[in-house]
C-alpha positions in Angstrom: 36.1 140.5 24.0 37.0 140.2 20.3 40.8 141.4 19.5 40.8 142.3 15.9 44.2 141.7 13.6 47.1 143.6 14.4 49.5 143.6 11.2 53.4 145.3 11.9 55.4 147.4 9.5 59.4 148.1 9.3 60.4 151.1 7.9 63.3 153.7 8.2 63.4 156.7 10.3 65.9 159.3 9.9 67.9 161.0 12.7 69.1 164.6 12.9 72.4 164.0 10.9 73.2 160.6 11.3 72.1 157.2 9.4 68.3 156.0 9.5 67.6 153.0 11.8 65.3 150.6 10.9 61.9 151.3 13.1 58.7 148.9 13.9 55.0 150.0 14.3 51.9 149.3 14.0 50.2 149.2 10.3 47.7 151.9 11.9 50.6 154.1 13.8 52.3 154.0 10.1 49.5 155.1 8.4 49.4 158.1 11.0 52.9 159.2 10.2 52.3 159.0 7.0 49.5 160.8 7.1 51.3 163.8 9.3 54.8 163.7 7.1 53.9 162.2 4.1 57.2 160.7 2.4 60.0 161.2 5.5 60.2 157.6 6.2 60.6 155.3 4.4 59.1 151.6 4.2 61.1 148.0 4.0 58.1 145.9 4.9 54.4 145.7 5.7 52.1 142.9 6.7 54.1 141.0 9.7 51.7 139.2 11.6 53.3 139.4 14.7 55.9 142.2 16.4 58.7 139.2 17.4 58.5 138.7 13.0 58.8 142.3 12.5 61.7 142.8 15.0 63.5 140.0 13.3 63.8 141.6 10.0 64.8 145.1 11.4 68.0 143.6 13.6 68.3 141.7 9.9 68.1 138.3 10.8 65.8 136.2 8.5 62.3 136.1 9.6 61.8 132.2 9.7 64.7 130.3 11.8 66.5 127.2 11.3 66.0 124.7 14.0 69.9 125.3 15.3 69.6 121.1 15.8 67.9 119.8 12.9 70.7 118.2 10.4 71.1 119.7 6.9 68.9 117.6 4.4 70.7 115.4 1.9 
């Protein structure tokens, strides 16, 4: 079984009378959202290889996390 590569995006999703929230979806889902209601959501960043990497950015965490036990370089 050959699985196609999936790309993930992070975007702003407006809520009724509240501040927008960050959301994550597959690239194909984002394209469908834009076709259905263009300009309602705002793309933050696209091209993530994994859902986990996109989720980290959506939560405000750096995409690449350093090992907490590593020593700083001189």
